[in-house]
TORKOL-4160 file (C-alpha; in steps of 0.2 Angstrom, whole numbers, padded with zeros to 4 digits, m for minus):
456
<pt num="1" X="m0067" Y="m0223" Z="0003"/>
<pt num="2" X="m0082" Y="m0235" Z="0006"/>
<pt num="3" X="m0091" Y="m0238" Z="m0010"/>
<pt num="4" X="m0104" Y="m0251" Z="m0004"/>
<pt num="5" X="m0110" Y="m0252" Z="0014"/>
<pt num="6" X="m0116" Y="m0269" Z="0011"/>
<pt num="7" X="m0100" Y="m0276" Z="0004"/>
<pt num="8" X="m0090" Y="m0267" Z="0018"/>
<pt num="9" X="m0101" Y="m0275" Z="0032"/>
<pt num="10" X="m0101" Y="m0292" Z="0024"/>
<pt num="11" X="m0082" Y="m0292" Z="0022"/>
<pt num="12" X="m0079" Y="m0284" Z="0039"/>
<pt num="13" X="m0090" Y="m0296" Z="0048"/>
<pt num="14" X="m0083" Y="m0312" Z="0039"/>
<pt num="15" X="m0065" Y="m0306" Z="0043"/>
<pt num="16" X="m0071" Y="m0303" Z="0061"/>
<pt num="17" X="m0079" Y="m0320" Z="0063"/>
<pt num="18" X="m0064" Y="m0328" Z="0055"/>
<pt num="19" X="m0052" Y="m0320" Z="0067"/>
<pt num="20" X="m0064" Y="m0323" Z="0082"/>
<pt num="21" X="m0065" Y="m0341" Z="0077"/>
<pt num="22" X="m0047" Y="m0343" Z="0075"/>
<pt num="23" X="m0044" Y="m0336" Z="0092"/>
<pt num="24" X="m0057" Y="m0347" Z="0099"/>
<pt num="25" X="m0050" Y="m0362" Z="0092"/>
<pt num="26" X="m0032" Y="m0358" Z="0098"/>
<pt num="27" X="m0039" Y="m0353" Z="0115"/>
<pt num="28" X="m0050" Y="m0369" Z="0116"/>
<pt num="29" X="m0034" Y="m0380" Z="0111"/>
<pt num="30" X="m0024" Y="m0372" Z="0125"/>
<pt num="31" X="m0038" Y="m0373" Z="0137"/>
<pt num="32" X="m0042" Y="m0391" Z="0133"/>
<pt num="33" X="m0024" Y="m0395" Z="0135"/>
<pt num="34" X="m0024" Y="m0386" Z="0152"/>
<pt num="35" X="m0040" Y="m0396" Z="0157"/>
<pt num="36" X="m0034" Y="m0413" Z="0150"/>
<pt num="37" X="m0017" Y="m0413" Z="0159"/>
<pt num="38" X="m0024" Y="m0412" Z="0176"/>
<pt num="39" X="m0038" Y="m0425" Z="0172"/>
<pt num="40" X="m0026" Y="m0437" Z="0165"/>
<pt num="41" X="m0014" Y="m0434" Z="0180"/>
<pt num="42" X="m0028" Y="m0439" Z="0191"/>
<pt num="43" X="m0031" Y="m0455" Z="0181"/>
<pt num="44" X="m0012" Y="m0459" Z="0183"/>
<pt num="45" X="m0014" Y="m0457" Z="0202"/>
<pt num="46" X="m0029" Y="m0469" Z="0202"/>
<pt num="47" X="m0019" Y="m0481" Z="0192"/>
<pt num="48" X="m0005" Y="m0479" Z="0205"/>
<pt num="49" X="m0017" Y="m0483" Z="0218"/>
<pt num="50" X="m0023" Y="m0499" Z="0209"/>
<pt num="51" X="m0005" Y="m0505" Z="0208"/>
<pt num="52" X="m0002" Y="m0500" Z="0226"/>
<pt num="53" X="m0017" Y="m0511" Z="0231"/>
<pt num="54" X="m0011" Y="m0525" Z="0222"/>
<pt num="55" X="0006" Y="m0523" Z="0230"/>
<pt num="56" X="m0001" Y="m0523" Z="0247"/>
<pt num="57" X="m0012" Y="m0538" Z="0244"/>
<pt num="58" X="0003" Y="m0547" Z="0237"/>
<pt num="59" X="0014" Y="m0543" Z="0252"/>
<pt num="60" X="0001" Y="m0548" Z="0265"/>
<pt num="61" X="m0002" Y="m0564" Z="0256"/>
<pt num="62" X="0016" Y="m0568" Z="0255"/>
<pt num="63" X="0018" Y="m0564" Z="0274"/>
<pt num="64" X="0003" Y="m0575" Z="0278"/>
<pt num="65" X="0009" Y="m0589" Z="0267"/>
<pt num="66" X="m0009" Y="m0588" Z="0259"/>
<pt num="67" X="m0013" Y="m0601" Z="0246"/>
<pt num="68" X="m0018" Y="m0587" Z="0234"/>
<pt num="69" X="0000" Y="m0582" Z="0234"/>
<pt num="70" X="0004" Y="m0596" Z="0223"/>
<pt num="71" X="m0009" Y="m0590" Z="0210"/>
<pt num="72" X="m0002" Y="m0572" Z="0211"/>
<pt num="73" X="0016" Y="m0578" Z="0208"/>
<pt num="74" X="0011" Y="m0586" Z="0192"/>
<pt num="75" X="0004" Y="m0569" Z="0186"/>
<pt num="76" X="0020" Y="m0560" Z="0181"/>
<pt num="77" X="0011" Y="m0543" Z="0179"/>
<pt num="78" X="m0006" Y="m0536" Z="0179"/>
<pt num="79" X="m0013" Y="m0532" Z="0161"/>
<pt num="80" X="m0012" Y="m0514" Z="0157"/>
<pt num="81" X="m0014" Y="m0503" Z="0141"/>
<pt num="82" X="0001" Y="m0502" Z="0130"/>
<pt num="83" X="0003" Y="m0483" Z="0133"/>
<pt num="84" X="0005" Y="m0486" Z="0152"/>
<pt num="85" X="0019" Y="m0494" Z="0162"/>
<pt num="86" X="0022" Y="m0497" Z="0180"/>
<pt num="87" X="0036" Y="m0504" Z="0192"/>
<pt num="88" X="0036" Y="m0508" Z="0210"/>
<pt num="89" X="0053" Y="m0507" Z="0219"/>
<pt num="90" X="0057" Y="m0512" Z="0237"/>
<pt num="91" X="0066" Y="m0501" Z="0249"/>
<pt num="92" X="0083" Y="m0510" Z="0245"/>
<pt num="93" X="0081" Y="m0506" Z="0226"/>
<pt num="94" X="0075" Y="m0523" Z="0221"/>
<pt num="95" X="0062" Y="m0524" Z="0207"/>
<pt num="96" X="0047" Y="m0533" Z="0214"/>
<pt num="97" X="0036" Y="m0533" Z="0198"/>
<pt num="98" X="0033" Y="m0522" Z="0183"/>
<pt num="99" X="0022" Y="m0521" Z="0167"/>
<pt num="100" X="0028" Y="m0530" Z="0151"/>
<pt num="101" X="0019" Y="m0521" Z="0138"/>
<pt num="102" X="0032" Y="m0508" Z="0136"/>
<pt num="103" X="0051" Y="m0509" Z="0135"/>
<pt num="104" X="0058" Y="m0510" Z="0153"/>
<pt num="105" X="0067" Y="m0494" Z="0159"/>
<pt num="106" X="0073" Y="m0494" Z="0177"/>
<pt num="107" X="0063" Y="m0480" Z="0186"/>
<pt num="108" X="0068" Y="m0483" Z="0204"/>
<pt num="109" X="0078" Y="m0466" Z="0205"/>
<pt num="110" X="0064" Y="m0455" Z="0200"/>
<pt num="111" X="0058" Y="m0443" Z="0213"/>
<pt num="112" X="0041" Y="m0444" Z="0222"/>
<pt num="113" X="0027" Y="m0435" Z="0213"/>
<pt num="114" X="0025" Y="m0430" Z="0195"/>
<pt num="115" X="0039" Y="m0428" Z="0183"/>
<pt num="116" X="0043" Y="m0429" Z="0164"/>
<pt num="117" X="0056" Y="m0440" Z="0157"/>
<pt num="118" X="0061" Y="m0445" Z="0139"/>
<pt num="119" X="0064" Y="m0463" Z="0137"/>
<pt num="120" X="0070" Y="m0470" Z="0120"/>
<pt num="121" X="0066" Y="m0454" Z="0112"/>
<pt num="122" X="0048" Y="m0453" Z="0118"/>
<pt num="123" X="0041" Y="m0442" Z="0132"/>
<pt num="124" X="0033" Y="m0450" Z="0147"/>
<pt num="125" X="0023" Y="m0443" Z="0161"/>
<pt num="126" X="0029" Y="m0451" Z="0177"/>
<pt num="127" X="0021" Y="m0452" Z="0194"/>
<pt num="128" X="0030" Y="m0460" Z="0209"/>
<pt num="129" X="0023" Y="m0464" Z="0226"/>
<pt num="130" X="0029" Y="m0473" Z="0242"/>
<pt num="131" X="0018" Y="m0486" Z="0250"/>
<pt num="132" X="0019" Y="m0483" Z="0268"/>
<pt num="133" X="0013" Y="m0500" Z="0273"/>
<pt num="134" X="0026" Y="m0510" Z="0263"/>
<pt num="135" X="0039" Y="m0496" Z="0260"/>
<pt num="136" X="0039" Y="m0500" Z="0242"/>
<pt num="137" X="0041" Y="m0487" Z="0229"/>
<pt num="138" X="0027" Y="m0488" Z="0215"/>
<pt num="139" X="0031" Y="m0479" Z="0199"/>
<pt num="140" X="0018" Y="m0477" Z="0185"/>
<pt num="141" X="0020" Y="m0468" Z="0168"/>
<pt num="142" X="0010" Y="m0463" Z="0153"/>
<pt num="143" X="0015" Y="m0459" Z="0136"/>
<pt num="144" X="0013" Y="m0440" Z="0132"/>
<pt num="145" X="0007" Y="m0445" Z="0114"/>
<pt num="146" X="m0010" Y="m0450" Z="0121"/>
<pt num="147" X="m0012" Y="m0434" Z="0129"/>
<pt num="148" X="m0007" Y="m0424" Z="0114"/>
<pt num="149" X="m0018" Y="m0435" Z="0102"/>
<pt num="150" X="m0033" Y="m0432" Z="0113"/>
<pt num="151" X="m0030" Y="m0413" Z="0113"/>
<pt num="152" X="m0028" Y="m0413" Z="0094"/>
<pt num="153" X="m0044" Y="m0423" Z="0092"/>
<pt num="154" X="m0054" Y="m0411" Z="0102"/>
<pt num="155" X="m0046" Y="m0396" Z="0092"/>
<pt num="156" X="m0050" Y="m0405" Z="0076"/>
<pt num="157" X="m0068" Y="m0408" Z="0081"/>
<pt num="158" X="m0070" Y="m0390" Z="0085"/>
<pt num="159" X="m0063" Y="m0385" Z="0068"/>
<pt num="160" X="m0075" Y="m0396" Z="0060"/>
<pt num="161" X="m0089" Y="m0388" Z="0069"/>
<pt num="162" X="m0083" Y="m0371" Z="0064"/>
<pt num="163" X="m0081" Y="m0376" Z="0046"/>
<pt num="164" X="m0099" Y="m0383" Z="0046"/>
<pt num="165" X="m0106" Y="m0367" Z="0054"/>
<pt num="166" X="m0096" Y="m0355" Z="0044"/>
<pt num="167" X="m0108" Y="m0355" Z="0029"/>
<pt num="168" X="m0123" Y="m0353" Z="0041"/>
<pt num="169" X="m0115" Y="m0338" Z="0048"/>
<pt num="170" X="m0112" Y="m0331" Z="0031"/>
<pt num="171" X="m0131" Y="m0333" Z="0026"/>
<pt num="172" X="m0136" Y="m0326" Z="0043"/>
<pt num="173" X="m0125" Y="m0311" Z="0040"/>
<pt num="174" X="m0131" Y="m0308" Z="0023"/>
<pt num="175" X="m0149" Y="m0308" Z="0029"/>
<pt num="176" X="m0146" Y="m0297" Z="0044"/>
<pt num="177" X="m0136" Y="m0284" Z="0033"/>
<pt num="178" X="m0150" Y="m0284" Z="0020"/>
<pt num="179" X="m0163" Y="m0281" Z="0034"/>
<pt num="180" X="m0153" Y="m0267" Z="0042"/>
<pt num="181" X="m0151" Y="m0258" Z="0025"/>
<pt num="182" X="m0169" Y="m0260" Z="0020"/>
<pt num="183" X="m0173" Y="m0244" Z="0028"/>
<pt num="184" X="m0160" Y="m0235" Z="0017"/>
<pt num="185" X="m0166" Y="m0244" Z="0002"/>
<pt num="186" X="m0184" Y="m0238" Z="0006"/>
<pt num="187" X="m0179" Y="m0220" Z="0008"/>
<pt num="188" X="m0169" Y="m0221" Z="m0008"/>
<pt num="189" X="m0184" Y="m0228" Z="m0017"/>
<pt num="190" X="m0195" Y="m0215" Z="m0010"/>
<pt num="191" X="m0184" Y="m0201" Z="m0016"/>
<pt num="192" X="m0180" Y="m0208" Z="m0033"/>
<pt num="193" X="m0199" Y="m0210" Z="m0037"/>
<pt num="194" X="m0203" Y="m0192" Z="m0032"/>
<pt num="195" X="m0208" Y="m0179" Z="m0045"/>
<pt num="196" X="m0196" Y="m0165" Z="m0047"/>
<pt num="197" X="m0208" Y="m0153" Z="m0039"/>
<pt num="198" X="m0213" Y="m0163" Z="m0024"/>
<pt num="199" X="m0202" Y="m0157" Z="m0010"/>
<pt num="200" X="m0211" Y="m0163" Z="0006"/>
<pt num="201" X="m0201" Y="m0170" Z="0020"/>
<pt num="202" X="m0197" Y="m0188" Z="0021"/>
<pt num="203" X="m0207" Y="m0197" Z="0034"/>
<pt num="204" X="m0198" Y="m0203" Z="0050"/>
<pt num="205" X="m0208" Y="m0218" Z="0052"/>
<pt num="206" X="m0198" Y="m0234" Z="0054"/>
<pt num="207" X="m0181" Y="m0225" Z="0051"/>
<pt num="208" X="m0167" Y="m0231" Z="0062"/>
<pt num="209" X="m0159" Y="m0219" Z="0074"/>
<pt num="210" X="m0142" Y="m0220" Z="0064"/>
<pt num="211" X="m0149" Y="m0213" Z="0048"/>
<pt num="212" X="m0161" Y="m0201" Z="0056"/>
<pt num="213" X="m0148" Y="m0186" Z="0056"/>
<pt num="214" X="m0146" Y="m0189" Z="0037"/>
<pt num="215" X="m0164" Y="m0189" Z="0034"/>
<pt num="216" X="m0166" Y="m0174" Z="0045"/>
<pt num="217" X="m0153" Y="m0164" Z="0035"/>
<pt num="218" X="m0161" Y="m0170" Z="0019"/>
<pt num="219" X="m0178" Y="m0164" Z="0025"/>
<pt num="220" X="m0170" Y="m0147" Z="0029"/>
<pt num="221" X="m0163" Y="m0147" Z="0011"/>
<pt num="222" X="m0180" Y="m0150" Z="0004"/>
<pt num="223" X="m0188" Y="m0136" Z="0015"/>
<pt num="224" X="m0174" Y="m0124" Z="0009"/>
<pt num="225" X="m0177" Y="m0129" Z="m0009"/>
<pt num="226" X="m0196" Y="m0128" Z="m0008"/>
<pt num="227" X="m0194" Y="m0110" Z="0000"/>
<pt num="228" X="m0182" Y="m0106" Z="m0014"/>
<pt num="229" X="m0194" Y="m0112" Z="m0028"/>
<pt num="230" X="m0209" Y="m0103" Z="m0019"/>
<pt num="231" X="m0198" Y="m0087" Z="m0019"/>
<pt num="232" X="m0194" Y="m0088" Z="m0037"/>
<pt num="233" X="m0212" Y="m0092" Z="m0042"/>
<pt num="234" X="m0217" Y="m0077" Z="m0031"/>
<pt num="235" X="m0204" Y="m0066" Z="m0039"/>
<pt num="236" X="m0211" Y="m0070" Z="m0056"/>
<pt num="237" X="m0229" Y="m0067" Z="m0050"/>
<pt num="238" X="m0224" Y="m0051" Z="m0042"/>
<pt num="239" X="m0214" Y="m0045" Z="m0056"/>
<pt num="240" X="m0228" Y="m0048" Z="m0068"/>
<pt num="241" X="m0241" Y="m0040" Z="m0057"/>
<pt num="242" X="m0230" Y="m0024" Z="m0053"/>
<pt num="243" X="m0223" Y="m0021" Z="m0070"/>
<pt num="244" X="m0239" Y="m0024" Z="m0080"/>
<pt num="245" X="m0246" Y="m0007" Z="m0076"/>
<pt num="246" X="m0230" Y="0003" Z="m0078"/>
<pt num="247" X="m0226" Y="m0005" Z="m0095"/>
<pt num="248" X="m0244" Y="m0001" Z="m0101"/>
<pt num="249" X="m0242" Y="0017" Z="m0095"/>
<pt num="250" X="m0225" Y="0018" Z="m0104"/>
<pt num="251" X="m0233" Y="0012" Z="m0120"/>
<pt num="252" X="m0247" Y="0024" Z="m0118"/>
<pt num="253" X="m0235" Y="0039" Z="m0116"/>
<pt num="254" X="m0225" Y="0033" Z="m0130"/>
<pt num="255" X="m0240" Y="0033" Z="m0141"/>
<pt num="256" X="m0245" Y="0050" Z="m0135"/>
<pt num="257" X="m0227" Y="0057" Z="m0140"/>
<pt num="258" X="m0230" Y="0049" Z="m0157"/>
<pt num="259" X="m0246" Y="0058" Z="m0159"/>
<pt num="260" X="m0241" Y="0075" Z="m0152"/>
<pt num="261" X="m0242" Y="0090" Z="m0163"/>
<pt num="262" X="m0229" Y="0101" Z="m0154"/>
<pt num="263" X="m0213" Y="0100" Z="m0145"/>
<pt num="264" X="m0220" Y="0104" Z="m0128"/>
<pt num="265" X="m0232" Y="0089" Z="m0129"/>
<pt num="266" X="m0218" Y="0077" Z="m0134"/>
<pt num="267" X="m0207" Y="0083" Z="m0120"/>
<pt num="268" X="m0221" Y="0081" Z="m0108"/>
<pt num="269" X="m0225" Y="0063" Z="m0114"/>
<pt num="270" X="m0206" Y="0059" Z="m0114"/>
<pt num="271" X="m0204" Y="0066" Z="m0096"/>
<pt num="272" X="m0218" Y="0054" Z="m0090"/>
<pt num="273" X="m0210" Y="0040" Z="m0100"/>
<pt num="274" X="m0194" Y="0043" Z="m0090"/>
<pt num="275" X="m0204" Y="0044" Z="m0074"/>
<pt num="276" X="m0212" Y="0027" Z="m0078"/>
<pt num="277" X="m0195" Y="0019" Z="m0082"/>
<pt num="278" X="m0188" Y="0026" Z="m0065"/>
<pt num="279" X="m0203" Y="0018" Z="m0056"/>
<pt num="280" X="m0201" Y="0002" Z="m0065"/>
<pt num="281" X="m0182" Y="0001" Z="m0062"/>
<pt num="282" X="m0186" Y="0004" Z="m0043"/>
<pt num="283" X="m0199" Y="m0009" Z="m0043"/>
<pt num="284" X="m0187" Y="m0022" Z="m0051"/>
<pt num="285" X="m0173" Y="m0017" Z="m0039"/>
<pt num="286" X="m0184" Y="m0020" Z="m0024"/>
<pt num="287" X="m0191" Y="m0036" Z="m0031"/>
<pt num="288" X="m0173" Y="m0043" Z="m0034"/>
<pt num="289" X="m0168" Y="m0038" Z="m0016"/>
<pt num="290" X="m0183" Y="m0046" Z="m0009"/>
<pt num="291" X="m0180" Y="m0062" Z="m0019"/>
<pt num="292" X="m0162" Y="m0063" Z="m0013"/>
<pt num="293" X="m0166" Y="m0060" Z="0005"/>
<pt num="294" X="m0177" Y="m0076" Z="0007"/>
<pt num="295" X="m0181" Y="m0081" Z="0025"/>
<pt num="296" X="m0172" Y="m0098" Z="0023"/>
<pt num="297" X="m0156" Y="m0090" Z="0018"/>
<pt num="298" X="m0142" Y="m0086" Z="0030"/>
<pt num="299" X="m0131" Y="m0071" Z="0030"/>
<pt num="300" X="m0114" Y="m0072" Z="0021"/>
<pt num="301" X="m0099" Y="m0061" Z="0023"/>
<pt num="302" X="m0104" Y="m0056" Z="0041"/>
<pt num="303" X="m0094" Y="m0048" Z="0054"/>
<pt num="304" X="m0093" Y="m0033" Z="0066"/>
<pt num="305" X="m0101" Y="m0018" Z="0058"/>
<pt num="306" X="m0101" Y="0000" Z="0063"/>
<pt num="307" X="m0119" Y="0005" Z="0061"/>
<pt num="308" X="m0115" Y="0024" Z="0063"/>
<pt num="309" X="m0103" Y="0023" Z="0048"/>
<pt num="310" X="m0116" Y="0015" Z="0037"/>
<pt num="311" X="m0130" Y="0026" Z="0042"/>
<pt num="312" X="m0119" Y="0042" Z="0039"/>
<pt num="313" X="m0115" Y="0036" Z="0021"/>
<pt num="314" X="m0133" Y="0032" Z="0017"/>
<pt num="315" X="m0140" Y="0048" Z="0024"/>
<pt num="316" X="m0127" Y="0058" Z="0014"/>
<pt num="317" X="m0133" Y="0049" Z="m0002"/>
<pt num="318" X="m0151" Y="0053" Z="0002"/>
<pt num="319" X="m0149" Y="0072" Z="0007"/>
<pt num="320" X="m0152" Y="0078" Z="m0010"/>
<pt num="321" X="m0168" Y="0070" Z="m0011"/>
<pt num="322" X="m0173" Y="0077" Z="0006"/>
<pt num="323" X="m0168" Y="0095" Z="0000"/>
<pt num="324" X="m0179" Y="0094" Z="m0016"/>
<pt num="325" X="m0194" Y="0093" Z="m0004"/>
<pt num="326" X="m0186" Y="0106" Z="0008"/>
<pt num="327" X="m0185" Y="0092" Z="0022"/>
<pt num="328" X="m0173" Y="0095" Z="0036"/>
<pt num="329" X="m0164" Y="0079" Z="0039"/>
<pt num="330" X="m0153" Y="0077" Z="0055"/>
<pt num="331" X="m0142" Y="0063" Z="0062"/>
<pt num="332" X="m0138" Y="0062" Z="0080"/>
<pt num="333" X="m0122" Y="0052" Z="0083"/>
<pt num="334" X="m0122" Y="0039" Z="0097"/>
<pt num="335" X="m0114" Y="0042" Z="0114"/>
<pt num="336" X="m0103" Y="0027" Z="0112"/>
<pt num="337" X="m0098" Y="0014" Z="0099"/>
<pt num="338" X="m0113" Y="0006" Z="0089"/>
<pt num="339" X="m0105" Y="m0010" Z="0083"/>
<pt num="340" X="m0116" Y="m0024" Z="0078"/>
<pt num="341" X="m0113" Y="m0041" Z="0070"/>
<pt num="342" X="m0120" Y="m0043" Z="0052"/>
<pt num="343" X="m0119" Y="m0040" Z="0033"/>
<pt num="344" X="m0114" Y="m0022" Z="0029"/>
<pt num="345" X="m0123" Y="m0022" Z="0012"/>
<pt num="346" X="m0139" Y="m0029" Z="0019"/>
<pt num="347" X="m0139" Y="m0016" Z="0033"/>
<pt num="348" X="m0136" Y="m0002" Z="0020"/>
<pt num="349" X="m0152" Y="m0008" Z="0011"/>
<pt num="350" X="m0161" Y="m0008" Z="0028"/>
<pt num="351" X="m0156" Y="0010" Z="0032"/>
<pt num="352" X="m0159" Y="0017" Z="0015"/>
<pt num="353" X="m0177" Y="0010" Z="0014"/>
<pt num="354" X="m0181" Y="0016" Z="0031"/>
<pt num="355" X="m0174" Y="0034" Z="0029"/>
<pt num="356" X="m0181" Y="0034" Z="0011"/>
<pt num="357" X="m0198" Y="0030" Z="0016"/>
<pt num="358" X="m0197" Y="0043" Z="0030"/>
<pt num="359" X="m0192" Y="0056" Z="0016"/>
<pt num="360" X="m0206" Y="0050" Z="0004"/>
<pt num="361" X="m0220" Y="0051" Z="0017"/>
<pt num="362" X="m0215" Y="0067" Z="0026"/>
<pt num="363" X="m0223" Y="0083" Z="0018"/>
<pt num="364" X="m0213" Y="0097" Z="0012"/>
<pt num="365" X="m0204" Y="0108" Z="0025"/>
<pt num="366" X="m0205" Y="0093" Z="0037"/>
<pt num="367" X="m0191" Y="0085" Z="0046"/>
<pt num="368" X="m0183" Y="0068" Z="0048"/>
<pt num="369" X="m0172" Y="0064" Z="0063"/>
<pt num="370" X="m0160" Y="0049" Z="0063"/>
<pt num="371" X="m0153" Y="0043" Z="0080"/>
<pt num="372" X="m0142" Y="0028" Z="0085"/>
<pt num="373" X="m0144" Y="0024" Z="0103"/>
<pt num="374" X="m0133" Y="0011" Z="0112"/>
<pt num="375" X="m0136" Y="0002" Z="0128"/>
<pt num="376" X="m0127" Y="m0012" Z="0137"/>
<pt num="377" X="m0135" Y="m0026" Z="0127"/>
<pt num="378" X="m0143" Y="m0017" Z="0111"/>
<pt num="379" X="m0140" Y="m0004" Z="0098"/>
<pt num="380" X="m0156" Y="0005" Z="0092"/>
<pt num="381" X="m0157" Y="0013" Z="0075"/>
<pt num="382" X="m0171" Y="0025" Z="0076"/>
<pt num="383" X="m0179" Y="0036" Z="0063"/>
<pt num="384" X="m0192" Y="0050" Z="0068"/>
<pt num="385" X="m0202" Y="0059" Z="0054"/>
<pt num="386" X="m0216" Y="0072" Z="0054"/>
<pt num="387" X="m0227" Y="0063" Z="0041"/>
<pt num="388" X="m0244" Y="0057" Z="0043"/>
<pt num="389" X="m0239" Y="0042" Z="0053"/>
<pt num="390" X="m0246" Y="0024" Z="0053"/>
<pt num="391" X="m0262" Y="0020" Z="0062"/>
<pt num="392" X="m0259" Y="0007" Z="0076"/>
<pt num="393" X="m0270" Y="m0006" Z="0068"/>
<pt num="394" X="m0260" Y="m0006" Z="0052"/>
<pt num="395" X="m0242" Y="m0006" Z="0059"/>
<pt num="396" X="m0240" Y="m0025" Z="0057"/>
<pt num="397" X="m0248" Y="m0025" Z="0040"/>
<pt num="398" X="m0236" Y="m0012" Z="0033"/>
<pt num="399" X="m0223" Y="m0026" Z="0032"/>
<pt num="400" X="m0233" Y="m0036" Z="0020"/>
<pt num="401" X="m0228" Y="m0036" Z="0002"/>
<pt num="402" X="m0236" Y="m0023" Z="m0009"/>
<pt num="403" X="m0247" Y="m0017" Z="0005"/>
<pt num="404" X="m0250" Y="0002" Z="0004"/>
<pt num="405" X="m0261" Y="0012" Z="0016"/>
<pt num="406" X="m0276" Y="0019" Z="0006"/>
<pt num="407" X="m0275" Y="0037" Z="0001"/>
<pt num="408" X="m0256" Y="0037" Z="0000"/>
<pt num="409" X="m0250" Y="0048" Z="m0013"/>
<pt num="410" X="m0231" Y="0045" Z="m0011"/>
<pt num="411" X="m0223" Y="0035" Z="m0025"/>
<pt num="412" X="m0218" Y="0017" Z="m0020"/>
<pt num="413" X="m0220" Y="m0001" Z="m0023"/>
<pt num="414" X="m0225" Y="m0007" Z="m0006"/>
<pt num="415" X="m0210" Y="m0018" Z="m0005"/>
<pt num="416" X="m0198" Y="m0007" Z="0005"/>
<pt num="417" X="m0204" Y="m0012" Z="0023"/>
<pt num="418" X="m0205" Y="m0030" Z="0018"/>
<pt num="419" X="m0187" Y="m0030" Z="0014"/>
<pt num="420" X="m0183" Y="m0021" Z="0030"/>
<pt num="421" X="m0192" Y="m0034" Z="0040"/>
<pt num="422" X="m0183" Y="m0048" Z="0032"/>
<pt num="423" X="m0166" Y="m0040" Z="0034"/>
<pt num="424" X="m0170" Y="m0037" Z="0052"/>
<pt num="425" X="m0175" Y="m0055" Z="0055"/>
<pt num="426" X="m0159" Y="m0061" Z="0047"/>
<pt num="427" X="m0149" Y="m0050" Z="0060"/>
<pt num="428" X="m0160" Y="m0056" Z="0075"/>
<pt num="429" X="m0166" Y="m0039" Z="0077"/>
<pt num="430" X="m0184" Y="m0033" Z="0080"/>
<pt num="431" X="m0194" Y="m0018" Z="0074"/>
<pt num="432" X="m0205" Y="m0007" Z="0085"/>
<pt num="433" X="m0217" Y="0006" Z="0077"/>
<pt num="434" X="m0224" Y="0020" Z="0088"/>
<pt num="435" X="m0229" Y="0038" Z="0089"/>
<pt num="436" X="m0215" Y="0050" Z="0093"/>
<pt num="437" X="m0215" Y="0061" Z="0109"/>
<pt num="438" X="m0222" Y="0075" Z="0099"/>
<pt num="439" X="m0237" Y="0065" Z="0094"/>
<pt num="440" X="m0235" Y="0069" Z="0076"/>
<pt num="441" X="m0227" Y="0057" Z="0063"/>
<pt num="442" X="m0219" Y="0040" Z="0066"/>
<pt num="443" X="m0205" Y="0033" Z="0076"/>
<pt num="444" X="m0197" Y="0018" Z="0068"/>
<pt num="445" X="m0185" Y="0008" Z="0079"/>
<pt num="446" X="m0174" Y="m0007" Z="0074"/>
<pt num="447" X="m0166" Y="m0015" Z="0089"/>
<pt num="448" X="m0150" Y="m0025" Z="0086"/>
<pt num="449" X="m0141" Y="m0036" Z="0098"/>
<pt num="450" X="m0125" Y="m0028" Z="0102"/>
<pt num="451" X="m0109" Y="m0036" Z="0096"/>
<pt num="452" X="m0098" Y="m0043" Z="0111"/>
<pt num="453" X="m0080" Y="m0042" Z="0106"/>
<pt num="454" X="m0076" Y="m0056" Z="0119"/>
<pt num="455" X="m0089" Y="m0069" Z="0114"/>
<pt num="456" X="m0090" Y="m0063" Z="0096"/>
């Protein structure tokens, strides 16, 4: 596990530079040897050419009986460096002249061209050529020690250069890594200096591409946290707002019961207390549901859900409430499977709130009809009631929290449709409010995308 990016980068880069420098040094050494050998072989050929020129001059002067011959005869050998030697042999294997700086080794048998020979335990590079004018064989040789010493000296100088530049590399790497990590340090400093309630996104300015995904995810987290905090604050405000009146009414009814003079008045007051408790419990349940279904949340425990099955169970639970108002409630089953992808609990809340609202706002002896319609792409959950309906200009506002149409006498908290809207949004469904074909009441459609078993 990487504990420090800076330490990891520094160590990795130093190791990489060391390996690269070692490979470079070895490569340069081998390349230098490959370059030096042909270069020195070329010099050996030139040395052979010089000896050949001397040989030709000596032969010509000898044939012409030139006075210079006497002076050349006195010079036993040309002066050559100690690491070189040469020999000149006649075609009848007689040594004409040779160098004296090195021990003498008869080299008249070496082949024409380059060859390597070990003489007295030392390796020599030998070059032999044939003088076409004089038919003499010219042999020159050079110690390999000089060649190896030259290659070693070049490699040593390269190593010295690397050792001198290594600290410079270290300083440069330290500065470059520090500059590269400065943006991370800046983001860290910005976040650490924030107040606990400041959840605005981090600015993208001057942020490298590599850490932009990290900052983006961090910003998404800040947004979710902000929405969650706002939702909790809203829940506290909503609860205080909605429970203030019921609690005051409960206190009043309790005081009435205490001051009552007969059993009938006590029972009447306590009955109102029970109604107030029921209304408060309903408001609290709706508020908690609305708080849990924040827009920033994603659904959990999702999967294929049979909408007809859920609707049947919910409607069976609500039938007694409808019967109390003498409302006829009917459910038409779909012609084919009504499978959608979602959370069964959340969908149950959605169905219960829609049908419960229809029962609440439908007058006595009215009717509520539930339909599930399937198409090739959608599943439509439809509820048609015979209530007063909703004016077209208010059909969008009814999904706002605590919004209630003026003159409404049906009990409620104004949160049911807000909850329905959020659940529908979490299921990628959309809601359409319209007038039913009869022109009386309200038609409430929730259109869900159909579950595809192939794509899931």
